[in-house]
DOVOLO-166976 format. One record per atom (N, C-alpha, C): residue number from 1; residue in three letters; chain; atom name; z, y, x. Coordinates in steps of 0.05 Angstrom, whole numbers, plus 5000, padded with zeros to 4 digits. Layout:
N
+-----+------+------+------+------+------+------+
| pos | code | unit | site |   zz |   yy |   xx |
+-----+------+------+------+------+------+------+
| NUM |  ALA |    A |   CA |    Z |    Y |    X |
...
+-----+------+------+------+------+------+------+
//
This chain:
86
+-----+------+------+------+------+------+------+
| pos | code | unit | site |   zz |   yy |   xx |
+-----+------+------+------+------+------+------+
|   1 |  MET |    A |    N | 3622 | 3770 | 3682 |
|   1 |  MET |    A |   CA | 3626 | 3761 | 3710 |
|   1 |  MET |    A |    C | 3608 | 3736 | 3714 |
|   2 |  THR |    A |    N | 3597 | 3734 | 3738 |
|   2 |  THR |    A |   CA | 3581 | 3711 | 3745 |
|   2 |  THR |    A |    C | 3595 | 3695 | 3767 |
|   3 |  ILE |    A |    N | 3596 | 3669 | 3763 |
|   3 |  ILE |    A |   CA | 3608 | 3652 | 3784 |
|   3 |  ILE |    A |    C | 3587 | 3632 | 3792 |
|   4 |  HIS |    A |    N | 3589 | 3622 | 3816 |
|   4 |  HIS |    A |   CA | 3572 | 3601 | 3826 |
|   4 |  HIS |    A |    C | 3588 | 3575 | 3826 |
|   5 |  GLY |    A |    N | 3577 | 3555 | 3812 |
|   5 |  GLY |    A |   CA | 3592 | 3530 | 3811 |
|   5 |  GLY |    A |    C | 3574 | 3507 | 3802 |
|   6 |  ALA |    A |    N | 3587 | 3485 | 3797 |
|   6 |  ALA |    A |   CA | 3573 | 3461 | 3788 |
|   6 |  ALA |    A |    C | 3592 | 3444 | 3773 |
|   7 |  VAL |    A |    N | 3582 | 3429 | 3754 |
|   7 |  VAL |    A |   CA | 3597 | 3408 | 3741 |
|   7 |  VAL |    A |    C | 3584 | 3382 | 3750 |
|   8 |  ILE |    A |    N | 3600 | 3365 | 3760 |
|   8 |  ILE |    A |   CA | 3590 | 3340 | 3773 |
|   8 |  ILE |    A |    C | 3604 | 3316 | 3760 |
|   9 |  ILE |    A |    N | 3589 | 3295 | 3755 |
|   9 |  ILE |    A |   CA | 3601 | 3270 | 3746 |
|   9 |  ILE |    A |    C | 3596 | 3250 | 3769 |
|  10 |  GLU |    A |    N | 3618 | 3240 | 3780 |
|  10 |  GLU |    A |   CA | 3616 | 3221 | 3802 |
|  10 |  GLU |    A |    C | 3636 | 3199 | 3797 |
|  11 |  GLN |    A |    N | 3627 | 3174 | 3797 |
|  11 |  GLN |    A |   CA | 3643 | 3150 | 3792 |
|  11 |  GLN |    A |    C | 3660 | 3153 | 3767 |
|  12 |  GLY |    A |    N | 3648 | 3164 | 3746 |
|  12 |  GLY |    A |   CA | 3661 | 3167 | 3720 |
|  12 |  GLY |    A |    C | 3680 | 3190 | 3718 |
|  13 |  VAL |    A |    N | 3682 | 3207 | 3739 |
|  13 |  VAL |    A |   CA | 3700 | 3230 | 3738 |
|  13 |  VAL |    A |    C | 3683 | 3255 | 3736 |
|  14 |  THR |    A |    N | 3688 | 3271 | 3716 |
|  14 |  THR |    A |   CA | 3674 | 3297 | 3712 |
|  14 |  THR |    A |    C | 3692 | 3319 | 3723 |
|  15 |  PHE |    A |    N | 3682 | 3335 | 3741 |
|  15 |  PHE |    A |   CA | 3697 | 3357 | 3753 |
|  15 |  PHE |    A |    C | 3680 | 3381 | 3758 |
|  16 |  ALA |    A |    N | 3693 | 3404 | 3761 |
|  16 |  ALA |    A |   CA | 3678 | 3429 | 3766 |
|  16 |  ALA |    A |    C | 3685 | 3437 | 3795 |
|  17 |  ILE |    A |    N | 3665 | 3449 | 3808 |
|  17 |  ILE |    A |   CA | 3669 | 3461 | 3834 |
|  17 |  ILE |    A |    C | 3660 | 3489 | 3832 |
|  18 |  VAL |    A |    N | 3676 | 3508 | 3842 |
|  18 |  VAL |    A |   CA | 3669 | 3536 | 3840 |
|  18 |  VAL |    A |    C | 3672 | 3549 | 3868 |
|  19 |  ALA |    A |    N | 3652 | 3564 | 3876 |
|  19 |  ALA |    A |   CA | 3652 | 3578 | 3901 |
|  19 |  ALA |    A |    C | 3668 | 3604 | 3898 |
|  20 |  VAL |    A |    N | 3686 | 3608 | 3917 |
|  20 |  VAL |    A |   CA | 3703 | 3633 | 3916 |
|  20 |  VAL |    A |    C | 3704 | 3644 | 3944 |
|  21 |  ARG |    A |    N | 3713 | 3669 | 3945 |
|  21 |  ARG |    A |   CA | 3717 | 3682 | 3971 |
|  21 |  ARG |    A |    C | 3740 | 3670 | 3986 |
|  22 |  PRO |    A |    N | 3740 | 3671 | 4012 |
|  22 |  PRO |    A |   CA | 3763 | 3659 | 4028 |
|  22 |  PRO |    A |    C | 3790 | 3671 | 4020 |
|  23 |  GLU |    A |    N | 3790 | 3697 | 4012 |
|  23 |  GLU |    A |   CA | 3816 | 3709 | 4005 |
|  23 |  GLU |    A |    C | 3830 | 3694 | 3982 |
|  24 |  VAL |    A |    N | 3813 | 3682 | 3964 |
|  24 |  VAL |    A |   CA | 3824 | 3668 | 3941 |
|  24 |  VAL |    A |    C | 3839 | 3642 | 3950 |
|  25 |  THR |    A |    N | 3828 | 3628 | 3970 |
|  25 |  THR |    A |   CA | 3840 | 3603 | 3978 |
|  25 |  THR |    A |    C | 3860 | 3607 | 4001 |
|  26 |  ARG |    A |    N | 3862 | 3631 | 4011 |
|  26 |  ARG |    A |   CA | 3881 | 3636 | 4033 |
|  26 |  ARG |    A |    C | 3910 | 3636 | 4024 |
|  27 |  TYR |    A |    N | 3914 | 3643 | 3999 |
|  27 |  TYR |    A |   CA | 3942 | 3645 | 3988 |
|  27 |  TYR |    A |    C | 3945 | 3627 | 3964 |
|  28 |  THR |    A |    N | 3966 | 3611 | 3965 |
|  28 |  THR |    A |   CA | 3971 | 3591 | 3944 |
|  28 |  THR |    A |    C | 3971 | 3604 | 3916 |
|  29 |  ALA |    A |    N | 3985 | 3626 | 3913 |
|  29 |  ALA |    A |   CA | 3987 | 3639 | 3886 |
|  29 |  ALA |    A |    C | 3959 | 3646 | 3875 |
|  30 |  ARG |    A |    N | 3942 | 3657 | 3892 |
|  30 |  ARG |    A |   CA | 3915 | 3665 | 3884 |
|  30 |  ARG |    A |    C | 3899 | 3640 | 3876 |
|  31 |  LEU |    A |    N | 3902 | 3619 | 3892 |
|  31 |  LEU |    A |   CA | 3887 | 3595 | 3887 |
|  31 |  LEU |    A |    C | 3896 | 3583 | 3860 |
|  32 |  VAL |    A |    N | 3921 | 3581 | 3855 |
|  32 |  VAL |    A |   CA | 3932 | 3570 | 3830 |
|  32 |  VAL |    A |    C | 3923 | 3587 | 3806 |
|  33 |  ASN |    A |    N | 3926 | 3613 | 3809 |
|  33 |  ASN |    A |   CA | 3918 | 3631 | 3787 |
|  33 |  ASN |    A |    C | 3888 | 3630 | 3781 |
|  34 |  THR |    A |    N | 3872 | 3628 | 3802 |
|  34 |  THR |    A |   CA | 3843 | 3626 | 3798 |
|  34 |  THR |    A |    C | 3836 | 3600 | 3783 |
|  35 |  ARG |    A |    N | 3847 | 3578 | 3792 |
|  35 |  ARG |    A |   CA | 3842 | 3553 | 3779 |
|  35 |  ARG |    A |    C | 3851 | 3553 | 3750 |
|  36 |  ARG |    A |    N | 3874 | 3565 | 3745 |
|  36 |  ARG |    A |   CA | 3884 | 3567 | 3717 |
|  36 |  ARG |    A |    C | 3865 | 3584 | 3700 |
|  37 |  ALA |    A |    N | 3856 | 3606 | 3711 |
|  37 |  ALA |    A |   CA | 3837 | 3623 | 3695 |
|  37 |  ALA |    A |    C | 3811 | 3609 | 3690 |
|  38 |  LEU |    A |    N | 3801 | 3594 | 3709 |
|  38 |  LEU |    A |   CA | 3776 | 3580 | 3706 |
|  38 |  LEU |    A |    C | 3778 | 3556 | 3686 |
|  39 |  SER |    A |    N | 3802 | 3546 | 3682 |
|  39 |  SER |    A |   CA | 3805 | 3522 | 3665 |
|  39 |  SER |    A |    C | 3796 | 3527 | 3637 |
|  40 |  ARG |    A |    N | 3796 | 3552 | 3628 |
|  40 |  ARG |    A |   CA | 3786 | 3556 | 3600 |
|  40 |  ARG |    A |    C | 3756 | 3554 | 3598 |
|  41 |  PHE |    A |    N | 3742 | 3557 | 3621 |
|  41 |  PHE |    A |   CA | 3713 | 3554 | 3621 |
|  41 |  PHE |    A |    C | 3704 | 3526 | 3628 |
|  42 |  PHE |    A |    N | 3722 | 3511 | 3641 |
|  42 |  PHE |    A |   CA | 3716 | 3483 | 3648 |
|  42 |  PHE |    A |    C | 3739 | 3466 | 3638 |
|  43 |  PRO |    A |    N | 3742 | 3464 | 3611 |
|  43 |  PRO |    A |   CA | 3765 | 3450 | 3599 |
|  43 |  PRO |    A |    C | 3766 | 3420 | 3605 |
|  44 |  ASN |    A |    N | 3790 | 3410 | 3608 |
|  44 |  ASN |    A |   CA | 3795 | 3382 | 3611 |
|  44 |  ASN |    A |    C | 3781 | 3369 | 3635 |
|  45 |  MET |    A |    N | 3778 | 3385 | 3656 |
|  45 |  MET |    A |   CA | 3767 | 3373 | 3681 |
|  45 |  MET |    A |    C | 3780 | 3385 | 3705 |
|  46 |  PRO |    A |    N | 3784 | 3370 | 3726 |
|  46 |  PRO |    A |   CA | 3794 | 3381 | 3751 |
|  46 |  PRO |    A |    C | 3776 | 3403 | 3761 |
|  47 |  ILE |    A |    N | 3788 | 3423 | 3772 |
|  47 |  ILE |    A |   CA | 3772 | 3445 | 3784 |
|  47 |  ILE |    A |    C | 3778 | 3446 | 3814 |
|  48 |  ILE |    A |    N | 3756 | 3445 | 3829 |
|  48 |  ILE |    A |   CA | 3757 | 3447 | 3858 |
|  48 |  ILE |    A |    C | 3747 | 3474 | 3866 |
|  49 |  LEU |    A |    N | 3762 | 3488 | 3883 |
|  49 |  LEU |    A |   CA | 3752 | 3513 | 3893 |
|  49 |  LEU |    A |    C | 3741 | 3509 | 3921 |
|  50 |  MET |    A |    N | 3719 | 3522 | 3927 |
|  50 |  MET |    A |   CA | 3706 | 3520 | 3953 |
|  50 |  MET |    A |    C | 3703 | 3547 | 3965 |
|  51 |  SER |    A |    N | 3712 | 3551 | 3989 |
|  51 |  SER |    A |   CA | 3706 | 3575 | 4004 |
|  51 |  SER |    A |    C | 3694 | 3567 | 4031 |
|  52 |  GLN |    A |    N | 3681 | 3585 | 4044 |
|  52 |  GLN |    A |   CA | 3668 | 3580 | 4070 |
|  52 |  GLN |    A |    C | 3681 | 3597 | 4091 |
|  53 |  ASP |    A |    N | 3684 | 3586 | 4115 |
|  53 |  ASP |    A |   CA | 3695 | 3602 | 4137 |
|  53 |  ASP |    A |    C | 3672 | 3618 | 4150 |
|  54 |  ASN |    A |    N | 3678 | 3632 | 4171 |
|  54 |  ASN |    A |   CA | 3658 | 3649 | 4184 |
|  54 |  ASN |    A |    C | 3634 | 3634 | 4195 |
|  55 |  ASN |    A |    N | 3637 | 3608 | 4200 |
|  55 |  ASN |    A |   CA | 3615 | 3591 | 4209 |
|  55 |  ASN |    A |    C | 3599 | 3579 | 4186 |
|  56 |  GLY |    A |    N | 3607 | 3584 | 4162 |
|  56 |  GLY |    A |   CA | 3593 | 3573 | 4139 |
|  56 |  GLY |    A |    C | 3603 | 3545 | 4131 |
|  57 |  THR |    A |    N | 3624 | 3536 | 4144 |
|  57 |  THR |    A |   CA | 3635 | 3509 | 4138 |
|  57 |  THR |    A |    C | 3650 | 3511 | 4112 |
|  58 |  PRO |    A |    N | 3644 | 3493 | 4093 |
|  58 |  PRO |    A |   CA | 3659 | 3493 | 4068 |
|  58 |  PRO |    A |    C | 3687 | 3481 | 4070 |
|  59 |  HIS |    A |    N | 3705 | 3492 | 4055 |
|  59 |  HIS |    A |   CA | 3732 | 3482 | 4053 |
|  59 |  HIS |    A |    C | 3738 | 3479 | 4023 |
|  60 |  TYR |    A |    N | 3748 | 3456 | 4016 |
|  60 |  TYR |    A |   CA | 3752 | 3449 | 3988 |
|  60 |  TYR |    A |    C | 3782 | 3447 | 3981 |
|  61 |  TYR |    A |    N | 3789 | 3456 | 3957 |
|  61 |  TYR |    A |   CA | 3817 | 3457 | 3949 |
|  61 |  TYR |    A |    C | 3819 | 3446 | 3921 |
|  62 |  GLY |    A |    N | 3835 | 3425 | 3918 |
|  62 |  GLY |    A |   CA | 3839 | 3412 | 3892 |
|  62 |  GLY |    A |    C | 3847 | 3383 | 3895 |
|  63 |  ARG |    A |    N | 3840 | 3368 | 3875 |
|  63 |  ARG |    A |   CA | 3847 | 3340 | 3875 |
|  63 |  ARG |    A |    C | 3837 | 3325 | 3899 |
|  64 |  LYS |    A |    N | 3855 | 3311 | 3913 |
|  64 |  LYS |    A |   CA | 3849 | 3300 | 3939 |
|  64 |  LYS |    A |    C | 3826 | 3281 | 3940 |
|  65 |  ASP |    A |    N | 3824 | 3263 | 3920 |
|  65 |  ASP |    A |   CA | 3802 | 3244 | 3920 |
|  65 |  ASP |    A |    C | 3775 | 3258 | 3917 |
|  66 |  ILE |    A |    N | 3774 | 3279 | 3901 |
|  66 |  ILE |    A |   CA | 3750 | 3294 | 3897 |
|  66 |  ILE |    A |    C | 3743 | 3310 | 3922 |
|  67 |  VAL |    A |    N | 3763 | 3322 | 3934 |
|  67 |  VAL |    A |   CA | 3759 | 3336 | 3959 |
|  67 |  VAL |    A |    C | 3747 | 3318 | 3981 |
|  68 |  GLU |    A |    N | 3758 | 3294 | 3983 |
|  68 |  GLU |    A |   CA | 3748 | 3275 | 4003 |
|  68 |  GLU |    A |    C | 3719 | 3268 | 3997 |
|  69 |  PHE |    A |    N | 3712 | 3264 | 3972 |
|  69 |  PHE |    A |   CA | 3684 | 3259 | 3964 |
|  69 |  PHE |    A |    C | 3666 | 3282 | 3973 |
|  70 |  LEU |    A |    N | 3674 | 3307 | 3966 |
|  70 |  LEU |    A |   CA | 3658 | 3330 | 3973 |
|  70 |  LEU |    A |    C | 3655 | 3334 | 4003 |
|  71 |  LYS |    A |    N | 3674 | 3327 | 4018 |
|  71 |  LYS |    A |   CA | 3672 | 3328 | 4048 |
|  71 |  LYS |    A |    C | 3650 | 3310 | 4058 |
|  72 |  SER |    A |    N | 3644 | 3289 | 4043 |
|  72 |  SER |    A |   CA | 3625 | 3269 | 4052 |
|  72 |  SER |    A |    C | 3596 | 3276 | 4045 |
|  73 |  ILE |    A |    N | 3591 | 3298 | 4031 |
|  73 |  ILE |    A |   CA | 3564 | 3306 | 4024 |
|  73 |  ILE |    A |    C | 3558 | 3334 | 4035 |
|  74 |  ARG |    A |    N | 3532 | 3340 | 4037 |
|  74 |  ARG |    A |   CA | 3524 | 3366 | 4046 |
|  74 |  ARG |    A |    C | 3526 | 3386 | 4024 |
|  75 |  LEU |    A |    N | 3531 | 3411 | 4031 |
|  75 |  LEU |    A |   CA | 3534 | 3432 | 4012 |
|  75 |  LEU |    A |    C | 3509 | 3436 | 3995 |
|  76 |  ASP |    A |    N | 3486 | 3431 | 4006 |
|  76 |  ASP |    A |   CA | 3461 | 3434 | 3991 |
|  76 |  ASP |    A |    C | 3455 | 3411 | 3972 |
|  77 |  GLN |    A |    N | 3472 | 3390 | 3973 |
|  77 |  GLN |    A |   CA | 3469 | 3368 | 3954 |
|  77 |  GLN |    A |    C | 3484 | 3374 | 3927 |
|  78 |  ILE |    A |    N | 3500 | 3395 | 3927 |
|  78 |  ILE |    A |   CA | 3514 | 3403 | 3903 |
|  78 |  ILE |    A |    C | 3495 | 3418 | 3885 |
|  79 |  PRO |    A |    N | 3493 | 3411 | 3859 |
|  79 |  PRO |    A |   CA | 3474 | 3424 | 3841 |
|  79 |  PRO |    A |    C | 3485 | 3451 | 3831 |
|  80 |  TRP |    A |    N | 3486 | 3470 | 3849 |
|  80 |  TRP |    A |   CA | 3497 | 3497 | 3843 |
|  80 |  TRP |    A |    C | 3481 | 3511 | 3821 |
|  81 |  LYS |    A |    N | 3495 | 3526 | 3805 |
|  81 |  LYS |    A |   CA | 3482 | 3543 | 3786 |
|  81 |  LYS |    A |    C | 3500 | 3567 | 3780 |
|  82 |  GLU |    A |    N | 3489 | 3587 | 3767 |
|  82 |  GLU |    A |   CA | 3505 | 3611 | 3760 |
|  82 |  GLU |    A |    C | 3516 | 3607 | 3732 |
|  83 |  TYR |    A |    N | 3541 | 3613 | 3729 |
|  83 |  TYR |    A |   CA | 3554 | 3613 | 3703 |
|  83 |  TYR |    A |    C | 3561 | 3642 | 3696 |
|  84 |  HIS |    A |    N | 3554 | 3650 | 3673 |
|  84 |  HIS |    A |   CA | 3561 | 3677 | 3664 |
|  84 |  HIS |    A |    C | 3584 | 3674 | 3645 |
|  85 |  ILE |    A |    N | 3607 | 3684 | 3653 |
|  85 |  ILE |    A |   CA | 3631 | 3680 | 3637 |
|  85 |  ILE |    A |    C | 3642 | 3707 | 3629 |
|  86 |  TYR |    A |    N | 3654 | 3708 | 3606 |
|  86 |  TYR |    A |   CA | 3665 | 3733 | 3594 |
|  86 |  TYR |    A |    C | 3693 | 3730 | 3585 |
+-----+------+------+------+------+------+------+
//
């Protein structure tokens, strides 16, 4: 499986951000289960899920301080890359 994400270090905090389909973030159970599954690939770091609405506006889900930081930057400022996970 290939996911699009980034590992970011900001103000001494290392966290992962992963792009997901809106269906994942629409329901709390899916959101929680997805973050739990991803935690084995991004151990010991907060995981933020990002989905985009029909207008392309990003919406972030996770730790509030990190979400607030991500809202303050442009989507193209995130160092996205593909992760191949098995």
